[in-house]
C-alpha positions in Angstrom: -22.9 -22.6 20.0 -23.1 -25.4 17.5 -23.0 -24.5 13.7 -24.2 -27.2 11.4 -22.2 -27.3 8.0 -22.6 -29.3 4.8 -21.5 -32.9 4.7 -22.6 -33.7 8.3 -19.7 -31.7 9.9 -20.4 -29.6 12.8 -18.6 -26.5 14.0 -18.7 -24.8 17.3 -17.4 -21.3 18.7 -14.2 -21.5 20.7 -15.8 -19.6 23.5 -19.0 -21.0 24.9 -20.4 -17.7 26.0 -20.7 -16.1 22.6 -24.2 -15.9 21.3 -25.2 -17.2 17.9 -24.8 -13.9 15.8 -21.3 -12.9 17.3 -19.2 -15.8 16.4 -16.5 -14.8 13.8 -14.5 -17.1 11.5 -11.3 -16.9 13.8 -13.2 -18.3 16.6 -14.9 -21.3 14.9 -13.2 -24.7 15.3 -14.3 -28.1 14.3 -16.4 -29.9 17.0 -14.9 -32.9 18.4 -18.2 -34.7 19.0 -21.7 -34.5 17.5 -23.7 -32.7 20.0 -26.5 -34.5 21.7 -29.6 -33.2 19.9 -28.1 -34.6 16.6 -27.2 -37.8 18.2 -30.8 -39.4 18.1 -31.4 -42.4 16.0 -33.5 -41.8 12.9 -36.3 -44.4 12.2 -36.6 -44.6 8.5 -40.2 -45.8 8.1 -43.2 -45.9 10.3 -46.3 -47.9 9.4 -49.9 -47.5 10.2 -51.2 -50.3 12.4 -54.5 -49.0 13.9 -57.0 -46.5 13.2 -60.3 -45.5 14.9 -62.5 -42.5 15.5 -62.6 -42.9 19.3 -59.8 -41.2 21.2 -60.1 -43.4 24.2 -59.9 -46.7 22.1 -56.7 -45.3 20.5 -55.2 -44.4 23.9 -55.9 -47.8 25.1 -54.2 -49.5 22.2 -51.3 -47.1 22.4 -50.7 -47.9 26.1 -50.9 -51.7 25.4 -48.2 -51.2 22.6 -46.0 -49.2 24.8 -46.5 -51.8 27.7 -44.9 -54.3 25.4 -42.0 -52.1 24.6 -43.2 -51.1 21.0 -42.5 -47.3 20.2 -45.8 -45.8 19.0 -46.8 -42.4 17.7 -50.5 -41.3 17.7 -51.6 -39.1 14.9 -54.8 -37.3 15.5 -56.6 -36.2 12.3 -60.0 -35.4 13.7 -61.4 -32.1 13.2 -61.8 -30.3 16.6 -65.1 -28.8 15.6 -66.5 -32.0 14.0 -65.0 -35.1 15.4 -67.0 -37.3 13.2 -64.7 -36.4 10.4 -61.3 -37.8 10.5 -59.6 -40.4 12.5 -56.8 -41.2 14.9 -54.0 -43.3 13.7 -51.3 -45.2 15.4 -48.0 -45.6 13.7 -45.0 -47.9 14.7 -41.6 -48.5 13.2 -41.7 -50.8 10.2 -39.6 -53.4 12.3 -42.3 -53.6 14.9 -45.4 -53.7 12.6 -46.0 -57.3 12.4 -45.7 -57.8 16.2 -47.9 -54.8 17.0 -50.6 -56.0 14.4 -50.7 -59.3 16.1 -51.0 -57.7 19.6 -53.7 -55.4 18.4 -55.7 -58.4 16.6 -55.4 -60.8 19.6 -56.6 -57.9 22.1 -59.4 -56.8 20.1 -60.7 -60.4 19.2 -60.7 -61.3 22.9 
């Protein structure tokens, strides 16, 4: 069991078979390594590079960006009952935004 503490310090139970509610203070020791779920790099800023009302168009553009090794997130803001309201947006990390916009513009213009 991993116990997050303030200041970015993680603690864990000395005995791995103990459930989350039964670890007392004598059994808690500092963790030597940060556990895998907390070892994920954090992207600070994502930028919107594409917006449409057609889901298939957003999926095609998303596939094109992924094919070019650009991380992309699709955010569907369409109403499920009324698809004419809202749109589908594609976001990429800020470091990839210029490249992504160029790829999208070149693809849509051709």
